[in-house]
Backbone as ProteinMPNN parsed JSONL, in Angstrom:
{"seq_chain_A": "MRLRRGTSLPAPHPSLTWRAAEFCVVDVETTGLDLRRDDIIAYGATIVTHARIPCDRIAYGLVRPPRPVSAPALAVHALRTADLAGAPAIDEVVDRLVDLLSGRVLVAHAAWVERAFLNRALRPRGIRLARATIDTAALLRACRLADPDRPGEPNLEAASRRLGLPVHTPHHALGDAFTTAQLFLALATRLEASHARNRPRPLTLRQLYAISRYHRL", "coords_chain_A": {"N_chain_A": [[8.814, 9.286, 5.368], [7.576, 9.734, 8.617], [6.396, 7.548, 11.031], [4.375, 6.616, 13.801], [5.488, 4.234, 16.174], [4.23, 0.904, 16.175], [2.125, 1.264, 14.489], [0.176, 0.905, 11.437], [0.989, 1.203, 7.945], [-0.362, 4.015, 6.211], [-3.375, 3.783, 4.255], [-5.573, 3.924, 1.358], [-9.042, 4.922, 1.783], [-11.367, 2.314, 2.281], [-13.859, 2.59, 1.023], [-13.442, 3.878, -1.309], [-13.641, 3.995, -4.869], [-12.188, 1.552, -7.039], [-10.965, 2.535, -9.315], [-10.322, 5.1, -8.645], [-8.302, 4.947, -6.88], [-4.873, 4.601, -5.668], [-2.327, 2.223, -6.262], [0.336, 0.105, -5.181], [2.277, -2.028, -6.78], [4.106, -4.806, -6.04], [7.072, -6.772, -6.227], [9.342, -9.119, -4.883], [12.673, -10.421, -4.782], [14.515, -13.017, -3.195], [16.798, -14.471, -0.716], [16.069, -17.045, -0.368], [13.282, -19.296, 0.287], [12.313, -19.431, 2.86], [10.17, -17.988, 4.943], [10.664, -16.976, 7.441], [13.402, -16.788, 7.845], [14.913, -16.138, 5.537], [15.982, -13.466, 3.271], [15.253, -10.289, 1.707], [16.6, -9.547, -1.473], [16.263, -8.091, -3.739], [14.013, -5.635, -4.985], [11.072, -4.691, -6.73], [8.858, -2.221, -7.894], [5.774, -0.997, -9.047], [3.715, 1.684, -9.731], [0.219, 2.012, -9.794], [-2.229, 4.116, -10.913], [-5.385, 5.592, -10.998], [-6.322, 3.516, -12.611], [-4.298, 3.156, -14.452], [-0.921, 2.632, -15.657], [1.669, 4.482, -15.023], [4.621, 4.797, -16.717], [6.831, 6.113, -15.772], [6.792, 5.927, -13.074], [8.148, 3.962, -11.387], [10.111, 1.639, -9.466], [13.213, 0.192, -8.573], [15.542, -1.883, -6.931], [18.578, -3.269, -5.572], [19.481, -5.292, -2.739], [21.709, -5.761, -0.076], [22.182, -8.803, 1.452], [22.193, -10.346, 4.781], [22.991, -12.956, 4.74], [24.211, -15.669, 2.632], [23.042, -16.165, -0.766], [20.805, -18.765, -1.464], [21.286, -21.9, -3.23], [18.954, -22.955, -4.651], [17.42, -20.56, -4.881], [19.168, -18.931, -6.33], [19.129, -20.277, -8.758], [16.701, -19.49, -9.727], [16.493, -16.59, -9.839], [19.05, -15.735, -10.505], [20.753, -13.991, -9.149], [23.713, -13.474, -7.634], [25.491, -13.797, -4.5], [27.807, -12.259, -4.626], [27.061, -10.347, -6.497], [25.588, -8.625, -5.005], [27.127, -7.354, -3.178], [27.87, -4.645, -3.119], [25.482, -3.358, -2.681], [22.922, -1.507, -0.837], [22.112, -2.217, 2.628], [19.148, -3.754, 4.077], [18.016, -2.071, 6.023], [18.715, 0.395, 5.103], [17.1, 0.707, 2.983], [14.507, 0.695, 3.722], [13.113, 3.148, 4.144], [12.604, 3.994, 1.534], [10.87, 1.969, 0.676], [8.734, 2.399, 2.439], [7.873, 4.939, 1.584], [6.982, 4.281, -0.99], [4.836, 2.566, -0.45], [3.107, 3.86, 1.291], [-0.102, 5.243, 1.708], [-1.109, 3.886, -0.401], [-2.497, 0.925, -1.984], [-1.296, -2.268, -1.404], [-0.389, -4.521, -3.911], [0.166, -7.784, -5.056], [1.439, -10.847, -6.501], [0.435, -13.957, -5.403], [0.376, -12.934, -2.736], [0.975, -13.363, -0.057], [3.629, -14.02, 0.217], [5.143, -11.658, -0.441], [4.037, -9.996, 1.539], [4.947, -11.197, 3.921], [7.787, -10.938, 3.771], [8.095, -8.139, 3.438], [6.883, -7.158, 5.787], [8.662, -8.17, 7.677], [10.889, -6.631, 7.033], [9.983, -4.114, 7.782], [9.559, -4.361, 10.488], [11.7, -3.757, 12.407], [11.422, -0.991, 12.556], [9.132, -0.749, 13.937], [6.713, -0.669, 12.62], [4.099, -1.72, 10.317], [2.675, -3.337, 7.411], [-0.37, -2.114, 5.914], [-3.447, -3.775, 6.633], [-5.157, -4.648, 4.563], [-4.805, -6.163, 1.419], [-4.287, -6.78, -2.055], [-4.428, -9.628, -3.97], [-3.264, -10.967, -6.87], [-3.253, -13.623, -7.621], [-5.41, -14.667, -6.185], [-7.442, -13.15, -7.374], [-7.404, -14.204, -9.942], [-8.451, -16.761, -9.423], [-10.985, -15.983, -8.569], [-12.017, -14.986, -10.938], [-12.212, -17.293, -12.301], [-10.052, -18.146, -13.821], [-7.797, -19.454, -13.161], [-5.641, -22.246, -13.641], [-7.196, -25.298, -13.458], [-5.965, -27.748, -13.352], [-3.527, -27.372, -12.257], [-2.086, -27.456, -9.235], [-1.89, -25.374, -6.252], [-0.562, -21.976, -6.226], [-1.502, -19.988, -9.033], [0.515, -19.718, -11.985], [2.298, -16.801, -12.709], [3.358, -15.903, -15.216], [2.221, -17.722, -17.064], [-0.529, -17.264, -16.669], [-0.73, -14.588, -17.464], [-0.038, -14.746, -20.18], [-2.15, -16.31, -21.122], [-4.17, -14.48, -21.057], [-3.425, -12.815, -23.029], [-1.523, -10.904, -22.409], [1.576, -9.093, -22.232], [4.68, -10.478, -21.032], [7.093, -9.463, -18.79], [10.428, -9.75, -18.448], [10.812, -12.351, -16.742], [11.141, -13.415, -13.327], [12.674, -11.326, -12.552], [12.688, -8.662, -10.333], [11.509, -6.121, -10.957], [10.506, -6.597, -13.515], [8.629, -8.654, -12.974], [6.935, -7.241, -11.256], [5.852, -5.352, -13.013], [4.548, -7.026, -14.85], [2.672, -8.162, -13.104], [1.207, -5.869, -12.429], [-0.067, -5.252, -14.861], [-1.62, -7.568, -15.109], [-3.245, -7.29, -12.847], [-4.8, -5.003, -13.552], [-6.215, -6.024, -15.759], [-7.707, -8.08, -14.54], [-9.147, -6.737, -12.527], [-10.734, -5.113, -14.124], [-12.324, -7.033, -15.397], [-13.689, -8.07, -13.162], [-15.029, -5.781, -12.382], [-16.803, -5.44, -14.558], [-18.371, -7.726, -14.252], [-19.447, -7.197, -11.729], [-20.963, -4.919, -12.32], [-23.097, -5.932, -13.719], [-24.757, -6.921, -11.802], [-25.006, -5.026, -9.769], [-25.629, -1.542, -9.545], [-23.74, 0.223, -8.557], [-20.32, 1.489, -8.464], [-17.358, -0.621, -8.415], [-15.691, -1.098, -5.385], [-12.77, -0.551, -3.282], [-13.09, -1.971, -0.894], [-14.701, -4.105, -1.725], [-12.993, -5.38, -3.558], [-10.969, -6.144, -1.763], [-12.394, -8.013, -0.241], [-12.992, -9.972, -2.164], [-10.403, -10.801, -2.843], [-9.549, -11.796, -0.369], [-11.391, -13.866, 0.121], [-10.854, -15.702, -1.922], [-8.266, -16.553, -1.58], [-5.58, -18.936, -1.108]], "CA_chain_A": [[7.616, 9.507, 6.187], [7.726, 9.272, 9.986], [5.183, 6.943, 11.562], [4.469, 6.201, 15.193], [5.708, 2.796, 16.345], [3.027, 0.122, 16.446], [1.054, 1.621, 13.559], [0.219, 0.38, 10.076], [1.143, 2.206, 6.901], [-1.664, 4.544, 5.78], [-3.916, 3.207, 3.02], [-6.795, 4.612, 0.927], [-10.274, 4.49, 2.457], [-11.927, 1.172, 1.538], [-15.055, 2.931, 0.249], [-13.021, 4.493, -2.563], [-13.734, 3.116, -6.035], [-10.841, 1.087, -7.359], [-10.375, 3.377, -10.36], [-9.886, 6.366, -8.054], [-7.263, 4.656, -5.888], [-3.506, 4.315, -6.094], [-1.832, 0.914, -5.845], [1.766, -0.165, -5.336], [2.431, -3.44, -7.143], [5.45, -5.115, -5.569], [7.642, -8.118, -6.296], [10.667, -9.192, -4.262], [13.512, -11.607, -4.905], [15.024, -13.282, -1.851], [17.877, -15.45, -0.586], [15.434, -18.367, -0.323], [11.83, -19.252, 0.466], [11.931, -19.526, 4.262], [9.61, -16.674, 5.259], [11.138, -16.52, 8.757], [14.854, -16.637, 7.922], [15.534, -15.59, 4.336], [15.993, -12.012, 3.208], [15.06, -9.615, 0.42], [17.824, -9.124, -2.153], [15.876, -7.156, -4.797], [12.597, -5.272, -4.972], [10.56, -3.922, -7.853], [7.543, -1.652, -7.582], [5.101, -0.257, -10.116], [2.539, 2.395, -9.235], [-0.986, 2.06, -10.623], [-3.055, 5.237, -10.478], [-6.553, 5.81, -11.859], [-6.394, 2.369, -13.53], [-3.239, 3.282, -15.457], [0.441, 2.366, -15.185], [2.616, 5.482, -15.539], [5.918, 4.117, -16.837], [7.873, 6.854, -15.073], [6.612, 5.778, -11.632], [8.593, 2.615, -11.063], [11.283, 1.616, -8.588], [13.923, -1.087, -8.535], [16.786, -1.797, -6.179], [19.199, -4.453, -4.983], [19.672, -5.211, -1.291], [22.768, -6.652, 0.412], [21.601, -9.62, 2.531], [23.145, -10.767, 5.813], [23.361, -14.365, 4.531], [24.391, -15.962, 1.206], [21.898, -16.595, -1.567], [20.759, -20.227, -1.561], [21.389, -22.428, -4.595], [17.652, -22.96, -5.345], [17.02, -19.19, -5.214], [20.058, -18.484, -7.397], [18.68, -20.893, -10.007], [15.491, -18.785, -10.178], [16.67, -15.174, -10.205], [20.429, -15.552, -11.002], [21.461, -12.959, -8.412], [24.707, -14.079, -6.768], [25.876, -13.019, -3.325], [28.808, -11.282, -5.07], [26.377, -9.262, -7.213], [24.886, -7.779, -4.036], [28.093, -6.886, -2.178], [27.884, -3.187, -3.055], [24.124, -2.835, -2.514], [22.611, -1.106, 0.541], [21.423, -3.182, 3.485], [17.696, -3.558, 4.083], [17.626, -0.929, 6.854], [18.928, 1.6, 4.305], [16.106, 0.684, 1.897], [13.156, 0.7, 4.292], [12.431, 4.428, 3.924], [12.11, 3.992, 0.147], [9.703, 1.089, 0.636], [7.641, 3.082, 3.149], [7.362, 5.993, 0.699], [6.258, 3.655, -2.093], [3.636, 1.863, 0.003], [2.217, 4.706, 2.102], [-1.23, 5.846, 1.01], [-1.461, 3.06, -1.557], [-2.876, -0.457, -1.707], [-0.313, -3.244, -1.853], [-0.824, -5.581, -4.821], [1.244, -8.724, -5.366], [0.986, -12.155, -6.964], [0.678, -14.799, -4.224], [0.799, -11.795, -1.926], [1.43, -13.754, 1.269], [5.096, -14.015, 0.203], [5.587, -10.269, -0.315], [3.63, -9.468, 2.849], [5.824, -11.73, 4.965], [9.125, -10.341, 3.686], [8.018, -6.704, 3.674], [6.621, -6.908, 7.204], [9.924, -8.394, 8.399], [11.755, -5.477, 6.799], [9.426, -2.963, 8.496], [9.416, -4.635, 11.922], [12.616, -3.003, 13.276], [10.923, 0.383, 12.718], [7.909, -0.794, 14.732], [5.543, -0.433, 11.772], [3.703, -2.882, 9.533], [1.821, -3.057, 6.262], [-1.821, -2.074, 6.119], [-3.976, -5.141, 6.625], [-5.79, -4.994, 3.284], [-3.89, -6.407, 0.299], [-4.927, -7.418, -3.2], [-3.605, -10.737, -4.459], [-3.707, -11.287, -8.227], [-3.526, -15.056, -7.696], [-6.786, -14.829, -5.717], [-8.344, -12.591, -8.384], [-7.497, -15.197, -11.023], [-9.409, -17.788, -9.004], [-12.311, -15.36, -8.55], [-12.453, -14.872, -12.338], [-12.191, -18.66, -12.852], [-9.011, -18.168, -14.833], [-6.681, -20.278, -12.698], [-5.598, -23.576, -14.261], [-7.685, -26.265, -12.464], [-5.085, -28.922, -13.324], [-2.256, -26.986, -11.636], [-2.331, -27.152, -7.825], [-1.13, -24.259, -5.699], [-0.787, -20.652, -6.787], [-1.378, -19.94, -10.498], [1.759, -19.155, -12.482], [2.122, -15.422, -13.18], [3.631, -15.775, -16.648], [1.235, -18.497, -17.823], [-1.821, -16.569, -16.588], [-0.657, -13.376, -18.285], [-0.057, -15.132, -21.602], [-3.506, -16.773, -21.465], [-4.997, -13.287, -21.238], [-2.865, -12.006, -24.111], [-0.723, -9.824, -21.845], [3.017, -9.327, -22.339], [5.421, -10.875, -19.831], [8.292, -8.624, -18.752], [11.611, -10.26, -17.74], [10.422, -13.206, -15.62], [12.03, -13.615, -12.173], [13.349, -10.065, -12.229], [11.696, -8.041, -9.455], [10.747, -5.072, -11.637], [9.752, -7.237, -14.598], [7.459, -9.338, -12.407], [6.012, -6.229, -10.741], [5.153, -4.761, -14.152], [3.626, -8.057, -15.338], [1.591, -8.258, -12.122], [0.379, -4.663, -12.543], [-0.938, -5.434, -16.031], [-2.586, -8.612, -14.78], [-4.202, -6.702, -11.908], [-5.739, -4.152, -14.285], [-7.086, -6.874, -16.57], [-8.63, -8.827, -13.676], [-10.055, -5.776, -11.884], [-11.692, -4.686, -15.141], [-13.281, -8.144, -15.543], [-14.537, -8.11, -11.967], [-15.877, -4.589, -12.453], [-17.878, -5.715, -15.511], [-19.266, -8.702, -13.622], [-20.128, -6.491, -10.641], [-21.927, -3.97, -12.898], [-24.301, -6.658, -14.177], [-25.596, -7.235, -10.644], [-25.199, -3.849, -8.916], [-25.366, -0.318, -10.309], [-22.69, 1.05, -7.963], [-18.963, 1.105, -8.896], [-16.594, -1.56, -7.6], [-14.882, -0.382, -4.407], [-11.634, -1.262, -2.702], [-13.602, -2.925, 0.095], [-15.16, -5.303, -2.435], [-11.804, -6.072, -4.066], [-10.33, -6.797, -0.619], [-13.19, -9.18, 0.126], [-12.786, -10.978, -3.213], [-9.042, -11.307, -2.69], [-9.484, -12.569, 0.875], [-12.231, -15.06, 0.0], [-10.315, -16.645, -2.902], [-6.864, -16.916, -1.351], [-5.366, -20.335, -0.7]], "C_chain_A": [[7.846, 8.936, 7.586], [6.381, 8.775, 10.505], [5.42, 6.534, 13.007], [4.646, 4.687, 15.281], [4.394, 2.104, 16.696], [1.879, 0.421, 15.508], [1.246, 0.923, 12.212], [0.44, 1.519, 9.096], [-0.234, 2.718, 6.48], [-2.071, 3.968, 4.429], [-5.173, 3.982, 2.619], [-8.017, 4.088, 1.674], [-10.918, 3.375, 1.635], [-13.186, 1.476, 0.732], [-14.71, 3.567, -1.098], [-13.208, 3.51, -3.716], [-12.326, 2.745, -6.484], [-10.181, 1.955, -8.425], [-9.876, 4.722, -9.821], [-8.693, 6.184, -7.11], [-5.884, 4.545, -6.526], [-3.06, 2.996, -5.476], [-0.317, 0.883, -6.017], [1.912, -1.661, -5.564], [3.891, -3.817, -6.899], [5.805, -6.565, -5.862], [9.005, -8.066, -5.621], [11.35, -10.483, -4.669], [14.239, -11.766, -3.58], [16.159, -14.304, -1.87], [17.347, -16.881, -0.589], [13.956, -18.196, -0.031], [11.379, -19.481, 1.909], [11.468, -18.133, 4.708], [10.13, -16.118, 6.579], [12.623, -16.188, 8.757], [15.472, -15.943, 6.712], [15.276, -14.09, 4.219], [15.763, -11.508, 1.787], [16.419, -9.255, -0.174], [17.521, -8.184, -3.334], [14.39, -6.864, -4.657], [12.278, -4.492, -6.242], [9.173, -3.44, -7.509], [7.048, -0.842, -8.768], [3.865, 0.401, -9.523], [1.423, 2.309, -10.267], [-1.864, 3.168, -10.07], [-4.159, 5.492, -11.49], [-6.608, 4.77, -12.992], [-5.405, 2.486, -14.688], [-1.885, 2.996, -14.814], [1.364, 3.43, -15.774], [4.023, 4.878, -15.56], [7.046, 4.852, -16.131], [7.752, 6.729, -13.556], [6.891, 4.326, -11.237], [9.812, 2.72, -10.151], [11.893, 0.225, -8.626], [15.194, -0.89, -7.731], [17.264, -3.149, -5.713], [19.426, -4.202, -3.501], [20.764, -6.205, -0.889], [22.233, -7.474, 1.588], [22.653, -9.995, 3.573], [23.586, -12.224, 5.671], [23.485, -14.628, 3.034], [23.082, -16.355, 0.536], [21.938, -18.117, -1.694], [20.823, -20.667, -3.019], [20.033, -22.487, -5.301], [17.186, -21.563, -5.74], [17.866, -18.641, -6.361], [19.617, -19.032, -8.747], [17.454, -20.193, -10.577], [15.828, -17.389, -10.68], [18.087, -14.815, -10.661], [21.165, -14.393, -10.345], [22.405, -13.626, -7.416], [24.983, -13.185, -5.559], [26.877, -11.945, -3.711], [28.169, -10.106, -5.795], [25.785, -8.233, -6.257], [25.823, -7.106, -3.043], [28.087, -5.364, -2.032], [26.529, -2.547, -2.854], [23.899, -2.38, -1.075], [21.962, -2.245, 1.317], [19.946, -2.819, 3.57], [17.296, -2.353, 4.929], [17.865, 0.404, 6.149], [17.872, 1.761, 3.208], [14.696, 0.904, 2.42], [12.421, 2.015, 4.032], [11.871, 4.519, 2.507], [10.855, 3.129, 0.041], [8.504, 1.738, 1.312], [7.036, 4.167, 2.262], [6.534, 5.407, -0.45], [4.897, 3.115, -1.655], [2.643, 2.755, 0.732], [1.14, 5.363, 1.244], [-1.676, 5.069, -0.213], [-1.833, 1.66, -1.102], [-1.778, -1.371, -2.243], [-0.988, -4.285, -2.744], [0.379, -6.467, -5.083], [0.627, -10.025, -5.841], [1.416, -13.185, -5.923], [1.2, -13.894, -3.11], [1.281, -12.17, -0.531], [2.963, -13.771, 1.345], [5.616, -12.594, 0.397], [5.222, -9.687, 1.046], [4.596, -9.925, 3.939], [7.189, -11.053, 4.943], [9.098, -8.834, 3.948], [7.761, -6.392, 5.148], [7.863, -7.168, 8.051], [10.867, -7.221, 8.237], [11.293, -4.256, 7.6], [9.47, -3.126, 10.016], [10.411, -3.87, 12.797], [12.209, -1.548, 13.478], [9.652, 0.43, 13.575], [6.658, -0.499, 13.942], [5.265, -1.689, 10.942], [2.857, -2.428, 8.347], [0.373, -2.873, 6.702], [-2.385, -3.476, 5.932], [-4.496, -5.55, 5.251], [-4.747, -5.073, 2.175], [-4.702, -7.023, -0.826], [-3.955, -8.414, -3.809], [-4.108, -11.131, -5.846], [-3.93, -12.783, -8.409], [-4.961, -15.349, -7.251], [-7.781, -14.282, -6.734], [-8.478, -13.528, -9.584], [-8.501, -16.29, -10.669], [-10.832, -17.225, -9.005], [-12.887, -15.239, -9.957], [-12.506, -16.221, -13.045], [-11.194, -18.773, -14.005], [-7.77, -18.935, -14.382], [-6.777, -21.657, -13.331], [-6.047, -24.623, -13.241], [-6.796, -27.498, -12.344], [-3.741, -28.624, -12.666], [-2.516, -26.62, -10.179], [-1.482, -25.969, -7.357], [-1.462, -22.945, -6.388], [-0.633, -20.671, -8.307], [-0.097, -19.228, -10.918], [1.515, -17.79, -13.117], [2.295, -15.319, -14.689], [2.57, -16.498, -17.479], [-0.123, -17.804, -17.826], [-1.828, -15.324, -17.461], [-0.743, -13.717, -19.766], [-1.442, -15.606, -22.022], [-4.435, -15.595, -21.713], [-4.466, -12.366, -22.331], [-2.039, -10.827, -23.638], [0.76, -10.119, -22.019], [3.617, -9.711, -20.995], [6.763, -10.154, -19.868], [9.371, -9.25, -17.87], [11.232, -11.106, -16.522], [11.539, -13.363, -14.583], [13.012, -12.463, -11.976], [12.312, -9.246, -11.474], [10.869, -6.974, -10.169], [9.934, -5.649, -12.789], [8.493, -7.911, -14.08], [6.456, -8.343, -11.834], [5.203, -5.617, -11.882], [4.155, -5.759, -14.736], [2.42, -8.183, -14.404], [0.66, -7.055, -12.208], [-0.577, -4.775, -13.727], [-2.015, -6.472, -15.759], [-3.65, -8.071, -13.833], [-5.242, -5.85, -12.645], [-6.714, -4.975, -15.111], [-8.129, -7.574, -15.701], [-9.618, -7.889, -12.977], [-11.107, -5.292, -12.867], [-12.738, -5.774, -15.377], [-14.232, -8.197, -14.355], [-15.49, -6.921, -11.928], [-17.059, -4.827, -13.391], [-18.879, -6.702, -14.932], [-20.087, -8.053, -12.513], [-21.229, -5.582, -11.196], [-23.201, -4.658, -13.377], [-25.274, -6.92, -13.036], [-25.914, -6.029, -9.774], [-24.864, -2.6, -9.717], [-24.19, 0.495, -9.783], [-21.306, 0.569, -8.407], [-18.302, 0.141, -7.909], [-15.654, -0.787, -6.678], [-13.68, -1.222, -3.963], [-12.105, -2.304, -1.697], [-14.042, -4.224, -0.584], [-13.988, -6.078, -3.038], [-11.054, -6.789, -2.942], [-11.065, -8.09, -0.266], [-13.011, -10.307, -0.882], [-11.421, -11.626, -3.048], [-8.916, -12.196, -1.456], [-10.237, -13.897, 0.735], [-11.572, -16.125, -0.902], [-8.832, -16.963, -2.711], [-6.765, -18.374, -0.946], [-5.349, -20.454, 0.817]], "O_chain_A": [[8.262, 7.786, 7.727], [5.37, 9.473, 10.433], [6.528, 6.153, 13.384], [4.011, 3.945, 14.532], [3.56, 2.649, 17.419], [0.777, -0.096, 15.691], [2.326, 0.424, 11.896], [0.114, 2.67, 9.389], [-1.18, 1.934, 6.4], [-1.228, 3.699, 3.573], [-5.78, 4.635, 3.468], [-8.027, 2.949, 2.142], [-11.003, 3.486, 0.412], [-13.548, 0.701, -0.153], [-15.592, 3.77, -1.932], [-12.959, 2.315, -3.554], [-11.388, 3.527, -6.328], [-8.958, 2.095, -8.434], [-9.091, 5.401, -10.483], [-8.143, 7.162, -6.604], [-5.744, 4.414, -7.742], [-3.371, 2.693, -4.324], [0.236, 1.553, -6.889], [1.697, -2.462, -4.654], [4.799, -3.222, -7.478], [4.968, -7.462, -5.762], [9.738, -7.089, -5.767], [10.7, -11.508, -4.876], [14.548, -10.778, -2.913], [16.443, -14.92, -2.897], [18.111, -17.825, -0.792], [13.431, -17.084, -0.091], [10.194, -19.701, 2.158], [12.278, -17.215, 4.834], [10.047, -14.913, 6.814], [13.071, -15.39, 9.58], [16.463, -15.227, 6.856], [14.471, -13.52, 4.955], [16.039, -12.2, 0.807], [17.287, -8.726, 0.521], [18.433, -7.552, -3.867], [13.607, -7.729, -4.263], [13.105, -3.738, -6.754], [8.393, -4.169, -6.898], [7.802, -0.105, -9.403], [3.056, -0.266, -8.878], [1.649, 2.506, -11.461], [-2.205, 3.161, -8.888], [-3.905, 5.596, -12.69], [-6.894, 5.087, -14.147], [-5.654, 1.97, -15.778], [-1.722, 3.101, -13.598], [1.8, 3.293, -16.917], [4.547, 4.493, -14.515], [8.112, 4.277, -15.911], [8.521, 7.352, -12.823], [6.002, 3.583, -10.82], [10.46, 3.764, -10.08], [11.189, -0.782, -8.7], [15.849, 0.147, -7.837], [16.47, -4.063, -5.486], [19.549, -3.059, -3.06], [20.743, -7.359, -1.316], [21.868, -6.905, 2.616], [23.852, -9.969, 3.293], [24.462, -12.677, 6.407], [22.917, -13.881, 2.236], [22.144, -16.817, 1.187], [22.985, -18.69, -1.998], [20.465, -19.915, -3.925], [19.956, -22.1, -6.467], [16.617, -21.387, -6.817], [17.351, -17.968, -7.254], [19.714, -18.343, -9.762], [17.189, -20.286, -11.776], [15.493, -17.036, -11.811], [18.309, -13.708, -11.153], [22.111, -13.86, -10.926], [21.958, -14.268, -6.465], [24.741, -11.978, -5.593], [26.817, -10.832, -3.188], [28.675, -8.987, -5.722], [25.513, -7.099, -6.652], [25.373, -6.37, -2.164], [28.28, -4.851, -0.929], [26.421, -1.32, -2.852], [24.615, -2.823, -0.177], [21.338, -3.13, 0.732], [19.541, -1.721, 3.186], [16.33, -1.669, 4.591], [17.297, 1.425, 6.537], [17.767, 2.817, 2.585], [13.794, 1.256, 1.661], [11.227, 2.001, 3.731], [10.784, 5.06, 2.302], [9.887, 3.517, -0.612], [7.382, 1.641, 0.816], [5.814, 4.299, 2.196], [5.509, 5.971, -0.833], [3.923, 3.196, -2.403], [1.455, 2.438, 0.786], [1.424, 5.955, 0.203], [-2.523, 5.534, -0.976], [-1.527, 1.257, 0.02], [-1.379, -1.257, -3.402], [-2.017, -4.856, -2.384], [1.483, -5.972, -5.307], [-0.556, -10.282, -5.617], [2.597, -13.287, -5.593], [2.313, -14.067, -2.614], [1.941, -11.36, 0.121], [3.531, -13.56, 2.416], [6.43, -12.343, 1.286], [6.018, -8.961, 1.642], [5.013, -9.129, 4.779], [7.693, -10.64, 5.988], [9.991, -8.31, 4.614], [8.355, -5.464, 5.698], [8.097, -6.468, 9.036], [11.568, -6.848, 9.178], [12.117, -3.456, 8.044], [9.425, -2.137, 10.748], [10.014, -3.366, 13.848], [12.607, -0.93, 14.466], [9.156, 1.508, 13.9], [5.64, -0.117, 14.518], [6.091, -2.599, 10.875], [2.391, -1.29, 8.291], [-0.052, -3.406, 7.727], [-1.851, -4.268, 5.155], [-4.291, -6.687, 4.826], [-3.919, -4.176, 2.012], [-5.693, -7.71, -0.579], [-2.811, -8.083, -4.12], [-5.246, -11.578, -5.99], [-4.717, -13.182, -9.267], [-5.648, -16.172, -7.857], [-8.842, -14.871, -6.942], [-9.554, -13.63, -10.174], [-9.305, -16.699, -11.507], [-11.773, -17.913, -9.398], [-14.095, -15.372, -10.152], [-12.805, -16.294, -14.237], [-11.464, -19.411, -15.023], [-6.803, -19.052, -15.134], [-7.875, -22.176, -13.534], [-5.353, -24.83, -12.245], [-6.863, -28.216, -11.346], [-2.906, -29.518, -12.531], [-3.109, -25.575, -9.909], [-0.486, -25.615, -7.987], [-2.495, -22.811, -7.044], [0.284, -21.313, -8.818], [0.323, -18.259, -10.286], [0.631, -17.64, -13.961], [1.468, -14.711, -15.368], [2.078, -15.962, -18.472], [-0.796, -17.756, -18.856], [-2.824, -15.035, -18.125], [-1.448, -13.046, -20.52], [-1.873, -15.343, -23.145], [-5.383, -15.7, -22.492], [-4.989, -11.271, -22.537], [-1.867, -9.854, -24.373], [1.165, -11.28, -21.96], [3.115, -9.311, -19.945], [7.484, -10.226, -20.863], [9.224, -9.27, -16.648], [11.321, -10.63, -15.39], [12.719, -13.434, -14.924], [14.043, -12.611, -11.321], [11.17, -9.141, -11.921], [9.65, -6.93, -10.003], [8.797, -5.234, -13.015], [7.418, -7.766, -14.662], [5.249, -8.572, -11.916], [4.002, -5.388, -11.737], [3.035, -5.381, -15.08], [1.284, -8.296, -14.863], [-0.554, -7.206, -12.072], [-1.755, -4.434, -13.615], [-3.175, -6.289, -16.128], [-4.834, -8.365, -14.0], [-6.438, -5.972, -12.381], [-7.904, -4.664, -15.163], [-9.299, -7.656, -16.076], [-10.798, -8.216, -12.852], [-12.258, -5.082, -12.483], [-13.919, -5.466, -15.539], [-15.441, -8.352, -14.527], [-16.631, -7.05, -11.486], [-18.189, -4.463, -13.068], [-20.088, -6.54, -15.097], [-21.28, -8.326, -12.375], [-22.307, -5.485, -10.609], [-24.262, -4.036, -13.434], [-26.468, -7.117, -13.262], [-26.954, -5.992, -9.115], [-23.908, -2.604, -10.492], [-23.687, 1.37, -10.488], [-21.126, -0.614, -8.696], [-18.649, 0.1, -6.728], [-14.906, 0.078, -7.134], [-13.594, -2.421, -4.231], [-11.567, -3.411, -1.657], [-13.783, -5.314, -0.073], [-13.995, -7.309, -3.028], [-10.562, -7.901, -3.131], [-10.444, -9.125, -0.023], [-12.891, -11.47, -0.498], [-11.293, -12.849, -3.106], [-8.251, -13.231, -1.498], [-9.754, -14.934, 1.189], [-11.726, -17.321, -0.656], [-8.21, -17.573, -3.581], [-7.741, -18.974, -0.496], [-5.181, -21.551, 1.349]]}, "name": "protein", "num_of_chains": 1, "seq": "MRLRRGTSLPAPHPSLTWRAAEFCVVDVETTGLDLRRDDIIAYGATIVTHARIPCDRIAYGLVRPPRPVSAPALAVHALRTADLAGAPAIDEVVDRLVDLLSGRVLVAHAAWVERAFLNRALRPRGIRLARATIDTAALLRACRLADPDRPGEPNLEAASRRLGLPVHTPHHALGDAFTTAQLFLALATRLEASHARNRPRPLTLRQLYAISRYHRL"}
C-alpha cells in the first residue's frame, strides 16, 4: 500500500462497534529494551475479525538487525545474531507490516513497546501508526484483573492462565501475539457485558480506545 509521507496508517472509524472491526494483534522480539536504539528481530501478527481469530490469517517473520542481540534479550527469546543472518532487513519487511496494520486497529500487550518499535520501523517511509491503539495490559486493569501485588505491567502468561486461556509458546513473537489475541477477546467481551448493564448501545472502538488510554501506566 502506498501512503503519502507524513500520514498515519488508515484505521477503522471509531464509531464502529468492536465486533464489526478488524484488529491486528502484534508482538515483536528485539535486540534489547532500549526503545531508541534497539531493533526488531522477529514479529508475529494475528488478525481478529468479527470477534474471531481465523487461524489462517497469521504472520511471522525474522528480521536481520544492524546490531548484535544483547545478552539479556537472548536470555528471553533465545534468538541469536547468527540465527538472523539470513533474514531480511527491516526495510524489506516494512511493506508486510503496513499491509497487516492498514485498516485495522493495533492491539498489543503493554502496547507502548510495540508502538515505539513499529513507529521507528515506519519512520524512514515518512508514515506512522494510527494514534488509537488497544492495550490488553490496560484492559486488564480496567477489568480489575491485574495482580495488585505485582507492580508494573501485568504478565501476559499469568493473566491468561488466570482467565483459563491457553498460553502459546511464551516469548515467541507469534505465540505471544496469539495469546494476546485470545486475551483481548476475553477482556473485550467482559467490558461489553459491563457496558450493556449501563447503556443499551453496543461497545464501540472509541469507547475501547478511551478505556485503554485511561488505564495505561
